[in-house]
N, C-alpha and C positions, 0 to 999 in steps of 0.2 A: 503493500501500500503505499503511495506517495506522500512525503510529508504534506504537500498540499491539500490533498484528500481529508489527510486525519486531521490538520489544524480546520478544515471547512466543516468535520464532522462533530467537531470538540465545540464549533461556535455555535451549530446546530440546536444542539443540546443545550447549552447555556441559554440562548435566546428563548427556546421555547419553554423551558422551566421558568424565565423569566418572564415573556407574556402570560403565560397561564396565571401565574401569582400575581401579575401587575391588574388583571381583569378583577381578581379578589381584593385589590387595595394594597397588594404588596408592594414594596419601594425596594429596588437593588440600590445598595448605598456602599461606599467605599468604606471599609472595616477597619482593615490594618495594612501595613508592609514590614517586612521582616527582612533582617540581614544577618546570616551567620557563616559561622567558621566552624569546623569541625574535623571528624576523623572517617573514614569509610573501609569498609572490606568487603569484596565479593567472597562468595563462598559456595561451595558445591563446583570448585573449579578442577577440571580435570585435564590439564595442560602438559602434556607429555611430551610436545614439539619445541617449545621454548621455556624460555625462564621466565616469563611475563607474569605478573603477579599484579591483582588489581586490589592497591590497598593506598591509604596516604591521605594527606589532608584534602579536604575539599570545600567549596564556596557555594551558601544557597542563597535563595531569595523567596519571596513571596509575597503576591500581593493578593488580599482577600477581600470580597465584598462580601457583604452581610443581606439575606433577604429573609424577613420573618425569622425563624428561629435556626436558618441555615446558613453556613459559610461555604462560598464558591470560592475556589484558590486556584492561582493560577502560579506554579511552582517549578523552581529551574534550580538545576544541581549540577556543581561539576568539578570534576579533580582538577587542583592547582598546580598539577605537576605536567599541564598541556604541553608546555615548552621542551620536554624532556620527552622525546621521542624515542628513549630506550625503554621508556615504560609505558604498561598499560593505564588508558586514561576513557574516562567515562564522561556523559554528559546526558541528561535527561530532562524532559520537559512534560509536566502533567496538568490537568484540569483535576479536582477533587473538590468532593462536597464532604462539609463536615457539621458537625455537631458539638455543642458545648456541654459536658459531661459536668463539669463540677465549677462553681464560682463561690469562692470563699475570701471574702474582702479583696486584697489585691491580688489574691492567685486564681486563676483560669485555667482550666484542663480542658483541651479539645482533642477532639478524634476526626480524623480525616481518610477517605478512602477514593480512588477515584482510576482514571486511564493515563495513560502517559504513551511518549516516544523515548525511546534509551535507545544509544548511540555507542556502540564501545569500539574504540583503536586500539590496536597491538600491532608486535611485530611477528610474523611467523616465515622463518626461514628468510631471514633480513628483506623480508617485503611488508611494507607496512597495508595492513588491513584493518577494514571499516565496515562493522556489520551494525545492523539497526534491527530495531523489533518494537513491537508493542508490549509496555510496561503496565503494573497492577500494582500501584503505590499505596502504602497502610503508612499513615503519618500519625504519631500525636503530639501536641504541643502544649508544653506546660509552661506559662509565663507567670511572672512576678511583675506587676506594675511599680514602679519608686515616685511615679508620679501619674496623675490620669492617664495621660497619652505617651509616658515613655516607659518601658518595659525590659526585662532581659528573661530569658528562658534556654529552656533546653525542647531540640527537637529532633527524637530519634525516629528513622525511617526503614521502612522495607520496601523494596522494589522487587516484586517477581515477574521476571521477565523471563524468554526463552534464552536468551545467551548467557549471562552471569547473573543468579540473583544477587542483591545488592543491599546492604546492610549498612547506615550511617547514624552517627550521633552528632548534632551541630548544637552548638551554644551561640543563641540569637539575640540581636538587639533590635526591641520592636516597636514601631512607631503605631500608637490607634488612634483612630478617629474618635473623638469624645466631644464632636460640636454637635452631636443630634441626642435627642432623648430617646430612649428605647421603649 
């Protein structure tokens, strides 16, 4: 499936949910923006042809919109060693839907799941290889807000896909839009 078809399908799903809820009075609002760094590791790797290892440090970003009690997120993750062509690297872009599980004072716990596009680059017999597939991300966001708008958080993620299932844990800086009343 081409990247354009995948992105188009995501947009159709998001807009369909938005317009269905908009007719019921729901309004899609910007909720938050997160940026983070962490570590990642590919598991279930059976690579006997090279010494590629899918692990290291990574960078993530997500943009979240809120509609009623649901969160819709655009999430991007990539390894920080993209310039080191001797290592295996990944990137992923996901659309997820989430719910708030717990809110106690300044602490908020959210869960997200969705669909994404996963790309893996590695070297096989001195040849650069790029593979891509659909991924199924599952994420937890545990945030503590220092001010009404600014927080810090921990964001563990698992992305199940047909190439290399990936797990990562990230420490995030979160900006939350608190200009509207819920």
